[in-house]
ZAMARGU-4260 file (C-alpha; in steps of 0.2 Angstrom, whole numbers, plus 5000, padded with zeros to 4 digits):
<rodrens>
0) 4494/4614/5076 | 4482/4616/5061 | 4493/4612/5047 | 4484/4597/5040 | 4468/4606/5041
5) 4475/4621/5032 | 4483/4611/5018 | 4467/4601/5016 | 4456/4616/5015 | 4468/4624/5003
10) 4467/4609/4992 | 4448/4609/4993 | 4446/4628/4988 | 4460/4629/4975 | 4449/4622/4961
15) 4437/4630/4948 | 4424/4619/4955 | 4425/4624/4973 | 4408/4626/4980 | 4397/4628/4995
20) 4392/4610/4994 | 4410/4604/4993 | 4414/4614/5009 | 4398/4606/5017 | 4404/4589/5013
25) 4421/4592/5019 | 4415/4599/5036 | 4402/4585/5038 | 4417/4573/5036 | 4425/4581/5050
30) 4410/4579/5062 | 4399/4594/5059 | 4381/4591/5064 | 4374/4604/5052 | 4381/4615/5038
35) 4370/4628/5030 | 4373/4633/5012 | 4364/4646/5003 | 4367/4651/4985 | 4364/4669/4981
40) 4364/4678/4965 | 4370/4696/4963 | 4373/4708/4949 | 4391/4702/4946 | 4388/4683/4948
45) 4383/4669/4960 | 4391/4664/4976 | 4388/4651/4990 | 4386/4656/5008 | 4392/4643/5021
50) 4389/4644/5040 | 4393/4630/5052 | 4389/4632/5071 | 4400/4622/5084 | 4392/4620/5101
55) 4401/4623/5117 | 4400/4614/5133 | 4392/4629/5141 | 4386/4638/5126 | 4369/4646/5123
60) 4364/4631/5112 | 4364/4620/5127 | 4356/4633/5138 | 4373/4639/5145 | 4379/4656/5148
65) 4396/4656/5139 | 4397/4669/5125 | 4396/4665/5107 | 4410/4670/5095 | 4408/4673/5077
70) 4422/4670/5065 | 4419/4677/5048 | 4430/4675/5032 | 4428/4691/5021 | 4433/4690/5003
75) 4428/4694/4985 | 4432/4677/4979 | 4443/4663/4979 | 4447/4665/4961 | 4446/4678/4947
80) 4443/4665/4933 | 4444/4666/4918 | 4455/4682/4920 | 4466/4672/4933 | 4470/4654/4935
85) 4471/4647/4952 | 4468/4652/4970 | 4469/4671/4972 | 4477/4680/4987 | 4460/4687/4992
90) 4454/4669/4996 | 4464/4668/5012 | 4450/4674/5023 | 4438/4660/5017 | 4453/4647/5018
95) 4456/4652/5036 | 4439/4650/5042 | 4436/4633/5033 | 4452/4627/5040 | 4448/4633/5058
100) 4430/4625/5056 | 4438/4608/5052 | 4450/4610/5066 | 4438/4614/5079 | 4427/4600/5074
105) 4441/4588/5075 | 4445/4594/5092 | 4427/4592/5097 | 4426/4574/5091 | 4442/4570/5101
110) 4434/4578/5117 | 4443/4595/5117 | 4426/4605/5117 | 4427/4624/5119 | 4415/4632/5132
115) 4406/4644/5121 | 4398/4641/5104 | 4407/4646/5089 | 4398/4652/5073 | 4409/4652/5057
120) 4404/4659/5041 | 4411/4664/5024 | 4406/4663/5005 | 4414/4652/4991 | 4416/4659/4974
125) 4429/4652/4962 | 4426/4665/4948 | 4423/4682/4956 | 4426/4698/4946 | 4440/4711/4949
130) 4440/4730/4951 | 4453/4744/4949 | 4460/4750/4966 | 4476/4759/4971 | 4490/4754/4975
135) 4485/4736/4968 | 4468/4730/4960 | 4455/4724/4972 | 4445/4708/4970 | 4426/4712/4967
140) 4412/4701/4974 | 4397/4694/4966 | 4386/4702/4980 | 4387/4718/4989 | 4394/4720/5006
145) 4377/4722/5014 | 4372/4706/5006 | 4387/4697/5014 | 4382/4705/5031 | 4365/4698/5029
150) 4371/4680/5027 | 4387/4681/5038 | 4383/4691/5053 | 4371/4683/5065 | 4363/4691/5081
155) 4369/4676/5090 | 4386/4682/5089 | 4392/4691/5105 | 4408/4696/5097 | 4416/4694/5079
160) 4433/4691/5072 | 4433/4696/5054 | 4447/4688/5044 | 4452/4696/5027 | 4467/4697/5016
165) 4474/4714/5018 | 4490/4714/5007 | 4486/4728/4995 | 4492/4743/5005 | 4506/4753/5011
170) 4501/4755/5030 | 4504/4738/5037 | 4519/4729/5029 | 4523/4714/5039 | 4522/4696/5034
175) 4510/4685/5045 | 4494/4693/5052 | 4489/4709/5062 | 4473/4713/5072 | 4464/4729/5071
180) 4457/4740/5086 | 4439/4734/5092 | 4425/4742/5083 | 4409/4743/5092 | 4393/4752/5086
185) 4402/4766/5077 | 4416/4768/5089 | 4435/4763/5085 | 4440/4758/5103 | 4458/4754/5110
190) 4466/4738/5105 | 4461/4723/5116 | 4476/4719/5128 | 4469/4701/5129 | 4468/4698/5111
195) 4486/4706/5109 | 4491/4692/5121 | 4482/4679/5109 | 4491/4687/5094 | 4508/4686/5103
200) 4507/4668/5108 | 4500/4662/5091 | 4513/4671/5081 | 4528/4670/5093 | 4531/4688/5089
205) 4527/4705/5095 | 4509/4708/5090 | 4506/4719/5075 | 4491/4731/5074 | 4482/4735/5058
210) 4477/4753/5057 | 4458/4757/5054 | 4451/4774/5050 | 4433/4781/5052 | 4431/4778/5033
215) 4434/4760/5035 | 4420/4757/5047 | 4407/4766/5036 | 4397/4755/5024 | 4404/4751/5007
220) 4396/4761/4993 | 4396/4778/5001 | 4410/4785/4989 | 4424/4785/5001 | 4441/4776/5002
225) 4441/4759/5012 | 4457/4749/5015 | 4446/4734/5012 | 4431/4725/5018 | 4439/4718/5034
230) 4428/4727/5047 | 4412/4729/5036 | 4403/4716/5048 | 4403/4730/5061 | 4391/4740/5051
235) 4378/4726/5053 | 4379/4723/5072 | 4381/4732/5089 | 4393/4717/5095 | 4411/4721/5096
240) 4421/4717/5080 | 4440/4716/5077 | 4448/4712/5060 | 4461/4698/5058 | 4472/4705/5043
245) 4483/4692/5033 | 4497/4704/5028 | 4513/4705/5018 | 4529/4715/5018 | 4525/4722/5001
250) 4509/4726/4992 | 4501/4711/4984 | 4485/4712/4973 | 4470/4703/4980 | 4468/4696/4962
255) 4486/4689/4962 | 4489/4670/4961 | 4503/4660/4970 | 4502/4673/4984 | 4495/4663/4998
260) 4508/4660/5012 | 4501/4645/5021 | 4512/4650/5036 | 4502/4665/5038 | 4486/4657/5036
265) 4490/4643/5048 | 4495/4657/5061 | 4478/4665/5057 | 4469/4648/5061 | 4478/4647/5077
270) 4473/4664/5082 | 4455/4662/5079 | 4455/4645/5088 | 4464/4652/5103 | 4453/4668/5103
275) 4438/4656/5103 | 4445/4646/5118 | 4449/4662/5128 | 4433/4672/5124 | 4421/4657/5129
280) 4430/4656/5145 | 4429/4674/5149 | 4448/4676/5148 | 4448/4687/5132 | 4437/4703/5130
285) 4435/4713/5115 | 4433/4730/5124 | 4431/4737/5142 | 4411/4739/5145 | 4413/4752/5159
290) 4424/4763/5148 | 4412/4761/5133 | 4398/4767/5144 | 4408/4782/5149 | 4411/4787/5131
295) 4393/4785/5127 | 4388/4796/5142 | 4401/4809/5138 | 4400/4810/5119 | 4385/4800/5114
300) 4381/4786/5102 | 4391/4784/5085 | 4379/4771/5078 | 4374/4783/5064 | 4391/4779/5056
305) 4384/4761/5053 | 4370/4767/5041 | 4373/4768/5023 | 4370/4785/5015 | 4367/4787/4996
310) 4381/4795/4986 | 4375/4812/4978 | 4374/4811/4959 | 4387/4821/4950 | 4380/4833/4938
315) 4385/4830/4919 | 4393/4846/4912
</rodrens>
């Protein structure tokens, strides 16, 4: 279980002084060898990107062959201060990743070391802006999604789980978490059976799948609707990506406070840890490589969907 890590991470992040430095100290105290913090200034504010790598027994860092899993916490911000007081619903992705990192580090110090390397990244911003969105307001971010990809997505990641609050919609109304189909290089592929297995055992319930559309896998800023940023890492890599959506039964604004359900977050923490265990050991796979090769041969590449295209200016009448 990961309750103590989830509660400690929430207490750390539920603060107007939450920062990358504070997260670094928290993870170092749990045994991290190195935590990289980079402060980035955007048009809408400042945020700290945090990345920690946890080596596996047979990972690439030690010259092994086990694949590397990337775990990314996506969000606009942890808070919307001064407009809102306290931790906002949108912060659940970062909370999941910080708690999972602490749990994995404690596991390693006790001798439960995963086979593959795990790279965890997110950003820490206690006072992010908001923006209008239907059916409920979105949190905005100090930096654009492309900048987030630059700091959070690594070429060393052989597959990625992107965790994001996904409560402000009417298409996945369930309390807990849901996974998306796999996205790879512009293709929305079928849902991984082995990751459904992980979701089932982590939740104790039938697995729930979050719908993803072609619009969602195109880069932000192209003028079309996106359910949120959950699969935006797929626009910056050819590695397979799934979204892990923390969801609710009713539409909840990302900028709402008092909306974080720690039961759902703790379940998401266990999902990413179990996925990392199974992926490193070759038990879990994100997609069928032979089937994907057939799709490319029969239909062709869809990688052009990962490229941002400028939105045409609307003439003023």
